[in-house]
C-alpha positions in Angstrom: 215.8 61.3 70.9 214.3 58.6 69.0 217.0 56.0 68.8 216.9 52.7 66.9 220.3 49.9 67.9 220.7 47.1 65.5 222.8 44.3 67.0 220.2 43.1 69.7 221.8 42.4 73.1 225.0 42.1 71.7 228.4 42.8 73.6 227.9 46.6 72.4 224.2 46.8 71.8 223.2 45.8 75.3 225.6 48.4 77.4 225.1 50.9 74.9 220.8 50.8 74.7 220.8 50.6 78.7 222.9 53.9 78.5 220.9 55.4 76.0 217.8 54.5 78.2 219.4 56.0 81.3 219.9 59.1 79.5 216.4 59.4 78.9 216.0 58.7 75.4 213.3 56.9 73.6 215.2 53.4 72.4 214.6 50.8 70.0 216.6 47.6 69.5 216.3 45.4 66.5 216.8 42.0 66.7 215.7 39.2 64.6 215.2 37.0 67.7 211.5 37.3 69.0 212.6 35.6 72.1 214.9 38.6 73.0 211.8 40.8 73.0 211.1 40.1 77.1 215.0 40.9 77.5 214.9 44.3 75.6 211.9 45.4 76.9 213.4 44.8 80.8 216.1 47.2 80.0 213.8 49.7 79.2 213.6 49.5 75.5 211.4 48.9 72.7 212.0 45.5 70.2 211.7 45.9 67.1 211.6 42.3 65.1 213.1 41.5 61.9 215.9 40.9 60.1 218.8 43.2 58.2 218.2 41.4 55.4 214.4 42.7 54.8 215.0 46.3 53.5 211.5 46.6 53.8 211.5 46.0 57.5 214.6 48.3 58.2 212.8 51.0 55.9 209.7 50.9 58.0 211.7 50.7 61.3 214.2 53.6 60.4 211.2 55.9 59.8 210.3 58.3 62.0 213.7 57.5 63.9 216.1 60.6 65.0 219.2 58.5 64.6 220.3 54.7 64.0 223.5 52.7 65.0 224.0 50.5 62.7 226.3 47.4 62.7 226.3 44.5 60.2 226.5 41.1 62.1 226.5 37.4 61.4 225.6 33.9 62.5 228.2 32.6 65.1 229.0 29.7 62.7 228.9 31.3 59.7 233.4 31.1 59.4 232.6 27.7 58.7 230.0 27.1 56.6 231.7 26.7 52.9 228.8 28.0 51.1 228.8 31.4 52.4 230.9 34.6 51.3 231.4 36.4 54.7 232.4 39.7 53.3 229.6 39.4 50.2 227.5 38.6 53.1 228.3 41.8 55.4 228.5 44.2 52.5 225.0 43.2 51.8 223.7 44.1 54.8 225.7 47.2 54.5 223.7 48.0 51.4 220.3 47.0 52.6 221.1 50.0 55.5 221.8 52.5 53.0 218.8 51.9 51.1 216.9 52.0 53.8 218.1 55.2 55.2 217.2 56.8 51.9 213.7 55.4 51.7 213.1 56.2 55.1 214.6 60.1 55.3 216.9 59.1 58.0 219.4 61.9 58.7 221.6 60.9 61.6 223.5 57.3 61.6 226.0 55.9 63.6 228.0 53.1 61.9 230.2 50.6 63.7 233.2 50.2 61.3 236.6 49.1 62.3 240.3 49.5 62.3 241.2 49.0 58.0 238.0 50.0 56.7 240.5 53.2 55.6 241.3 51.6 52.5 241.0 47.9 50.8 242.9 45.5 53.1 242.5 42.6 51.5 241.6 40.4 54.1 238.1 39.9 56.2 238.0 43.2 57.0 237.6 44.3 53.6 233.4 44.4 54.2 234.2 47.5 56.5 235.8 49.5 53.8 233.1 48.3 51.1 230.3 49.7 53.3 231.7 53.0 54.3 232.0 53.4 50.9 228.2 52.6 50.3 227.1 55.0 53.2 229.5 58.2 52.0 227.3 57.7 48.8 224.2 58.6 51.0 223.1 62.3 50.0 224.9 65.4 51.5 222.3 65.8 54.2 222.5 62.6 56.1 225.7 62.4 58.4 227.1 59.5 59.2 229.6 58.3 62.1 232.0 55.7 61.2 233.4 54.1 64.5 236.6 52.4 63.6 237.4 50.1 67.1 240.7 48.2 67.2 240.7 44.5 67.5 238.2 43.1 70.2 239.5 41.6 73.8 237.2 38.7 73.3 238.7 37.4 70.2 241.5 36.4 72.3 238.9 33.8 73.6 240.0 32.0 70.8 243.9 31.5 72.2 241.9 29.0 75.3 241.8 25.8 72.5 245.9 25.7 71.8 246.6 27.1 75.2 244.9 23.5 76.7 246.3 21.6 73.9 249.4 22.9 72.9 250.1 25.0 76.3 250.9 28.3 74.1 249.2 30.7 72.2 249.7 30.2 68.5 249.6 32.6 65.7 251.4 34.2 62.6 252.3 37.2 64.5 253.6 38.5 67.5 256.6 40.2 69.0 257.2 42.8 71.5 255.8 45.9 69.6 253.0 47.3 71.0 249.2 47.2 69.4 246.2 48.1 70.2 242.9 46.3 71.8 239.5 47.0 72.7 236.9 46.5 75.3 233.0 46.1 74.1 232.3 48.6 77.1 234.6 51.3 75.8 233.0 51.1 72.2 229.6 51.5 73.7 230.9 54.6 75.8 232.1 56.6 72.7 229.2 55.9 70.7 226.7 57.2 73.3 229.0 60.2 73.5 228.8 60.7 69.8 224.6 59.9 69.6 224.2 63.8 71.7 227.3 65.3 69.9 226.4 67.5 66.6 226.2 65.4 63.0 228.0 67.6 60.5 229.1 65.6 57.3 230.7 62.3 57.2 233.7 61.4 60.3 235.3 59.0 61.3 236.8 57.9 64.9 239.2 55.6 66.1 238.0 53.7 69.5 240.6 51.7 71.6 241.4 51.3 75.6 244.6 49.5 75.8 248.1 49.2 73.7 250.0 46.0 74.7 252.4 44.1 72.7 251.7 40.0 72.3 254.2 38.9 74.5 252.9 41.3 77.1 249.2 40.0 76.4 250.5 36.5 76.4 251.9 37.3 80.3 248.6 38.9 81.3 246.3 36.5 80.6 249.2 33.2 81.6 249.0 35.1 85.3 245.1 35.2 85.1 244.7 31.6 84.4 247.8 30.3 86.3 250.2 29.6 83.9 253.3 32.3 84.2 255.3 30.8 81.9 252.8 31.3 79.2 254.4 32.3 75.8 253.2 33.2 72.1 254.8 31.1 69.7 254.8 32.7 65.8 253.9 30.6 63.2 254.1 31.1 59.1 251.2 31.8 57.5 251.2 28.6 55.8 251.1 27.0 58.9 248.3 29.0 60.3 246.4 28.6 57.2 246.7 24.7 57.5 245.5 25.1 61.1 242.0 26.9 60.5 241.6 24.3 57.4 241.9 21.4 59.2 239.2 23.2 61.8 236.8 23.2 59.0 236.6 27.0 58.5 235.6 28.1 55.5 238.9 28.2 53.6 238.2 32.1 51.7 237.2 33.0 55.3 240.5 31.2 56.9 242.8 32.8 54.2 241.2 36.5 54.9 242.1 35.8 58.8 245.8 34.7 58.2 245.8 38.2 55.6 244.8 40.1 58.3 247.0 38.9 60.8 250.0 39.1 58.5 248.8 43.1 58.1 249.2 43.3 61.7 252.3 41.6 61.7 253.5 44.3 59.3 251.6 47.0 60.9 250.4 48.3 58.0 246.8 47.6 59.7 247.5 50.3 62.0 249.3 53.3 59.7 246.0 55.6 59.8 245.2 54.5 63.3 248.4 56.1 64.8 247.5 59.2 62.2 244.8 59.6 64.4 245.3 58.0 67.7 242.6 58.0 70.1 242.4 58.3 74.1 242.4 55.0 75.4 239.7 54.1 77.1 239.3 52.4 80.7 239.1 48.8 80.2 242.8 47.3 80.3 244.2 44.4 79.2 244.2 43.3 82.7 240.7 44.1 83.4 239.8 41.5 80.2 242.1 38.8 81.6 239.6 38.4 84.4 236.8 37.3 82.1 239.2 35.6 79.8 240.0 33.1 82.9 236.5 32.6 83.7 236.1 31.3 79.7 239.4 29.2 80.2 238.3 27.6 83.7 234.8 26.7 81.8 235.9 24.7 78.8 
């Protein structure tokens, strides 16, 4: 197959591209950074350099492909830009994909969505709900597979600062009830599997690697960084928001993250996941803890 992969050489896109090249497919990787071309070609893929904001580029690039993997992404500093509505920005990228898919005649799409996309959660995950709704409006002869991973392990790298400054993981939720986490490697493996399966209508699939409680996660990470007594300290939503604002985060985005964590605390975000709970992947929390320790020791 001729497969297009968005997301440049990111945490999911790179292992996915390598796997699909290994399986004998003709793979092209879309990147906005021309300097990535050499690295893309080094893994046996072709480089398509352009922007997700450019519908004409997307349409031209999608034309002739058998399958496209679509994901919405943003600059790493966008959460601190007070002039950007992150949900609107990412929703617009989804709208661009929809327009390019229709104009190019593409029939098979794998879309990176998220837990929480089953309904408008009213937080930063809302754009996933928005984009799923947009892609569900595509013509009936276009099949879309919505991949819904849970929280990414590497998001826990954000704990490093509070551990180093306050000796604890600080959050507005915690406790002993298990929650799901996922590795990008397991996400890439599931997407590779789905790419070679039949496409029939629009479907969704949740992806998770492990299920551990916040307190268990603190113990696992603490052991990895030689802080066996590391604890998770739960603060109020108001305190969490104040801390994010003090760091300079966009107020709208900060509020969205606090609300997302609050939905984890109430377990509302996991209701649909538990109704369609997946087989867990290979990469466990103890495996991620080794990577976390490396990040911790470098900062």
